[in-house]
N, C-alpha and C positions, 0 to 999 in steps of 0.2 A: 240223055243227061240224067234222067231219074235213075236209070239202071246203073249209071256210073256212081252216083251218090250212094245208092243202095249197096253197091260193091264196096265202096270205101267204108261204110258203116259196119258191114259184116267183117271186113278186114280188121277194123279197129277192135271189134269184139273178140276176134280170134287171137289177138296178141296176148301171150301168157303174162301173168302178173309176175313182177320181179320179187314179190314177197312170197317166201316159201315157209309156211307155218307147219309143214309136215315134220313129223318126228324122224329121227335117224333110225333106219331099219337095221335089223341084224344082218341082212344080206348086203355085203359091201358093194356088190355090183350095182344094185338099185340106187344106192346113195351116190355113187360116182357118176352114173348115167344122168341123174337129176342135176348134179352140179355141173357136169360138162354141158348139158343143155342150157343151163343158166349162164355159164361163162363161155358161151359160143363166141368165136371170133375174138377172144381175149388171149392174145399170144403171150402176155406177160404172166398169166396164171399157170403155175407149174403143178402138174399132177405127178408126183414122184411115187412110182410103184415100188413096194418093198416086199420081197418074198424071203422070209427068214425061217428056215426049218418048215414047220407046219403052219406058220402064221402068214396070212396074207393081209397087207396093210397099204395105206396111201398116206403120203405127206402132201398137204396142199398149202401153197404159199404164193405170194406175189414176188416175182423175180425183181430184185433190186431193193426190196423193203425189208429183207431179213438178213441176219448175219449167218451165212452158211457155215462158217467155222463153229459157231455156237451150237448149231444143230448137230454137227458132226461130233462135237465134244460130249454131247449128251449120250452118245453111243446107242442111239435108238435101234439101229440094225442089230447090234449085238444083244441088246436087251430082249428084243422080240425073238431072237434066235433061241434064247435060253428058256423062253416060256413054253410050257406044254399047252396043247390046244384046249384041253378041258379045264385049264386053270385061268383062262383069259377072262378078266373082269375089269371094269373101269377103275375100281379102287386099287386093284393090283397094278394097273398101268400107271396110275398117278404116283403110287409109292415107288415104283421103279424109276420114274422120270423126275424124281425130286431134285435132281441136280440143276434143273432149269430154274430160273429166277422166279417164274410164276407159272403155275399150272392150274387149269380150270376145266371142269367137266361141263359139257353142253349136251342137250338132248334134241334140239331143233336144228334143222338144216339152215334156217334163217340166221341162227346164231353163228353157225359155221361160216356162212357167207360174210356176215358182219365182221367177224374176227379176221378172216383172211384179208379183207379189204383194209382193215386197220393196220396190217403189217404183221399180224401174228401167224403162227404156223399151226395148222389143224391136223391132227393125227386121227385117221379113221381105220379101225381094225375090223376085220371080218368076224362075224358072230358076236359083236359087241354093239349094243344099242346106245352107246354113249360116245361122243367125240371128245378128244383131249386137245385143249388149246394150250400151246406152248409159247410163252413170251420170249421171242428171239429177234426182236426188232433190230434192224441195223441199216445197212445201205449207206450211201453217201450223204453226209450232212455237213452243213457249215459249222465250223468250230466256234468256240467262245472267243469273241474279239471285242475290241473297244467300241463302245456305242458311238455312232456317227452323228446322231442328232442331239446328244446331250453330253458333249465333251466337257471335261473339267480340268482344272490345273491341279487341284488337290482332291484326291478321292480314289475309289476303286476304278479299275480300268476294264472290268468285265461287263459284258452286255448280254441280253437275252438272245437266243437263237430261234430257229424255226421249229425246234423240237420241244414239245410240251414237257416231256420228262426231264430234259436238261434244264428247262426254265424253272420247274418246281424244285429241282435239286439246288439250283443257285439260290433260290429264296430260302430253302431249308438250311442251307449253309449259313445264312445270316441269322435266322431265328431257330435255334436248336432247342425247341420246346415241344412237348407233346400236345400243347394247347393249339399249335398251328395246324389247322385242318385244311383239307383240299377235297372238295366234293366234285366228283367227275360227272360230266354230262356230255351228251352228243347233240349237236345242233346242225340242222340241214337235212332235208329228206334224202338228197342224193349224195352230198359230200360226207355226211356223218362226221362233221368236224368235232374233234374232242376239245372240251374246255375244262378248266379246273377253277372252281370258285374257292379262293383262299381267304381265310380269316383266322383270327385268334379267338378261340373260345374264352368267354369271360370278359373280353374287351369289346367285341362287336355287339351292337344293339340287336336283340332278337327280331325286332320289327324291321330293321334295315336288312338283315340277312333274309328274312322271309320275303320282303319286297323284291330283293334282287333275284331270288330263285323264282318267284312268281313271274317276273318280267321275262326271264330266260325261258321258262316253260311255255310262255305265250307265243314265242317266236315260231312261226310256221313259214318256212322259206325253203326253196329247193337246195340252196347251197350257201355256205359261209366260207369265204376265201381269205378274209382278213378281218382284223378287229373292228374296222370301220363299219362293217355290216351290223355287228351286234351293238355298237355304240349308237348308231342311228335308230335302231329298233327299240332301245330301252331307255333313251333319255327322256326327261320330263317334257321339255318344250322343243320339238323338232324345228319350229319356225324361228327360233332365236339365233342370232348371229354368234352368240357366245357359247363356247363349249361347256357342257355341264358334267362331263366325265373326263378325268385326266388320263392321258396315256403316257407310258414310259417304257423304255427299254433297259432301265437300270435296276438290277436286283436290290441295291441299297435303297433306292427311292421307294420301291414296292414294300420292302421290309419296314421302312420308317413309317409309311402310311398304315400298314397293318398294325403297328404298335400304337397308332393313334385311333384304333377302333374302326378303321375303314375296311372295305372289301375289295379284293383284287380278282380280276378275271383274266386268266392266262389261256390263250387260244393257240391250238396247234397250227403250225404253218405260218406264224407271224411272230416277229420279235418284239411286238408292242403289246404290253399288257394294259388293261383298263383298270382304273382306280376310281372308286366311288364311295361316298358322295364327294363332290369337289366344290370348292368355293372360289370366288374370283381371286382371292389373295394367293391361293396355291399356285396359280399360273404366273404370278410375279416372283416366285421363289425358285431358286435353284438348289439342287442337292448340295452344291458346294458351300452354300451359306452356313451349313451346319458343321463344316469341317474347318473353315477359317476361324480365327478369333473373332469374337462378337463385334469388336470395333469395325473391322473390315466389312463384316456382313451388313451392319447398319448403314454404312456409307454406300455400299452397292445397292441396297434396297431402295434408299432414297434416290439414288441415281436412276434406277430403273423406273420408278414412279414418275419422275420428272420427264424422262424420255418417252414414256408411254403417252403422256399428255402431248408432248411434241409430235410424236408419230401420228396422233389422232387429229390434231387441230392446226399444226403449223401451216400447211398449204392454204387452208381455209382462212386462217388469220391474215395471211398475206393478201389473199383475194379481197377480204372484207376491208382491210385498212387501206389498200391502194385504190379500191373502188369507191368506198363510201366515207371513210374516216381518215382522210389525209391529214387532218389537223392533229392527229395523235402522234405523227412522226416528227422527229427533230428536223429543222429546216434543211440542214446539210444532207441528211439522209433522204429527205423528200426530193431534193434537187437531184441527188445521185440516181435514185430510182426513176425519176421522171426522165432524165437524160438517157438512161439505158433503155427505157421503154418507148422512146420517141419514134423509133423506126419500126416498132412492132405492129403488125397489122391487126392483131387479135386483142380483145379485152383480156384482162388478167384471168377471168374465169375460164375462157377457152385455152389460154396459155397453160394454166395449171393442169387442166384435163389432158392436154397433149403430152406434157412432160410426165405426169403420173402414169398414164397408160403406157407410154414408151418405156418408162422405168420398170413397170411390172412385167412388160413383155420381155425385156432384157433379162430380168431375174428368172423368169420362167424358162427362157432359152438356156440360161446358164445351168439350170437344174437338169434339163432334158438332154443336153449335149454330153458326150463322154467327158469324164472327169479331167482328162488330160487337156482338153481344149475348152471345157466349159467355163472355168474361171477366167481364162485369158479372153475369151469372147465377150463375157459379161463386162469385164473391166475395160477392155479396149473399146467395146461398143458404147459404154457410158461416156468415156472420155471423148472419143472421136465424134459420136453423134451430138453430144452436148456442146462441144466446141464448134462443130460445123453449124449447128442450129443457131448458136449465138452470132457467129459471123454472118450467117445468111439472113439474120434479122427475123427469124421465125419466133424465137423466144428470147427473153432478156437474161442477162447474167444473174441478177438476183433470184430469178425463178429457178435457175439451175442450182444455185446454192441452197435454196429452200428445199427442193426435191431431194438433193443429195443428203442434206441433214436429216430429212424425214426418213429416208431409206436407212441411214445409219441408226436412227432412233428405233426403228422397228426391229433391228437385229439385236437390240439389248433385251428384248423380251425372251425369257428362258424357254417358254413353251411355244412350239411352232403353231399349234392350233389356235392359241390366243393371239399370236402375232398376225396370223393371216386374217383373223376376225377384225383386228384393229385396222389392217390395211384395207379391208372391204368397207368399213365404216367411214374411212377417210373420204370416199367419193360422195356420199350423202352430205357430209359436212361442207364439201366444196360447193355443192349445189345450193345449200342453205345460205352459205356466205355470199354466193353470187347473186342471190335473190333478195336477201334481207340484211346483209352485213353482219355486224357483231350480234345483233338481235337473233339472227338465224343460228349462229353458233351456240348462243346461250340456250335457245330453244332445243337444239339438238342434244346438248348436254343434259338438259332437264328430262327429255324423253328417254335417254339412255339410263339415267339414274332411276327414273320411275320403273323402267323395265327391269333393271337389275334388282331393285327392291322387291319386285313381285316374283322374280325368278327363284326356283328351288331346284335342288339336286337331291333326289331321293328323300324329300321331306326336309332337307336342311336349307335354310335361307342362304342364298348365293352370296350375300355380302357379310354373313357372319364371320367373325365375331364383332364387326363394326355395327351392323344392323341385323338383329338386335345386339345391343352392346353387352359385351362380356368383359369384365375387368381382368380376369385371368388370361383371356385370349389376346389381350393387347401386347403381351410379351413376345408374340410371334406373328405380327402383321407388318406394321411399318418398320419395326425394329426386330432384331433377333437378340433377345435377352441372353445373358450368360447361361450356360447349362446348369450351373448350380442354383439358379433362381427359377428355372422352369421345372418345378417339381410336380406339376399337375398336367395330366393329359387334357386335350381339348374337351370342354364340357358339351359341345354340340354333337360330338360323335361318341363319347364315352360317358356312360351314366354310372357304372360301377367300376371299382378298381381304378380310380383316377390317379392314384399315387404313382409317379414315374420313377422317383429316386428317393433315397433316404434323406434324413434331415442333416443340417449343418455340414453341407458339402462345400461351402464357400472356402476357397483356399485361404489359409492364414499362415503367416511366417512362423517358423519354429523358433525355439529359444536361441539357437545359434545365430539365426538371421537378425534377431533383435539386438544381439550384441555386436553385430557387424561382421560375423564370421559366417562362412558358407556352411549350410546344413549338410 
């Protein structure tokens, strides 16, 4: 056994490191041998040997990640054929291959490996101690389509994709300013996932930008496959039920937040970008609020706030009132509920838990099933199971109505991550109502308000601009003031250059309108 353990240790020590800090040699065969050893059993790595005149070279790339037509258009074979052996230099090659969108010189084999795995093409030429990286990314990618999680009636229909370059371009189309910056970084020891930290220079707080970069640099993980990895690793309070970072797949939402001094992180391989800092009220707002006339937006925001309270407390209120506070109900309603619950073998607390858990299971099943049958199964399941449960005397009809209204209320929350947090908090409220009645519900609300008052997102109070109070910020919380009155950017995120628009933008009738004639 000891010999076996010793053999394992020796075997582990003999495994070559994947990091190759060796410089690129002038002898092409040495470089290729090292790279082939490193990419052993990697059938998708292509070593394309080129012999053009007196020049011996290799093109290295990942099959499926590059645009082969683009490589052919650069005419690399013809260029190398025209070069005389004694004139080969790295600068000469770069000048000759300037038709590529991006050309970079590298001197280390590790840089060659990194760029190959990122989807670039690496050109190695014999007798040249420098490699040439050609940006010719391609392959099969999903095109720009309408966002599925943030659909709108009025507004742009384009959403982010899994390509980081497409996503930064979509944001750049919205903000055509040289002040829009995008800092590139790689996260993940194995995945080397590319991210872009986007902000508007002059609007973003330097402290905020520095804190975001510091938290990103502190990430030490083997791989990042989705934005949720980064969100969980950089948020302020990981134990909180409430999301402290907003995610969005809409370029217009990202652009709007950048214009308010926030920072966006776009991650390669996912269509969801992260926006920070975030406040509680952001999750109650939809991008569509700013495209409708302000009267409609005000009505919709009040409707959402009312239904958020319903989604959080309606089942617990039903449990508390029917169990402890029957005197609060009108006599006719009390008799109706009592008659419907007469044959129910469970108390209201257990009845609520049964229905809420069943409803959540149906909703999860509807998401996981194929789209063709998912909605049908969830709707039919809710109707059939609800009706059968009432007829079997397991649950009462009022409870079915309460749970259905609660489910509808949770769908009015624009942001999914906030909606699912409210759904989770619904269960502690049911327990508190079952044990203490209305006193338990009030206690739960006080605990949540205390927690929200202490919560911060990258140094910004979570309940701002309500707590602490900001008079200017009240124009875009419970109401959405007209655009001609919101001439200042939020004070909690922007300290300098707060002017959003010019003065005297309020519409006024022209002379012809005052006389009753069309202008």
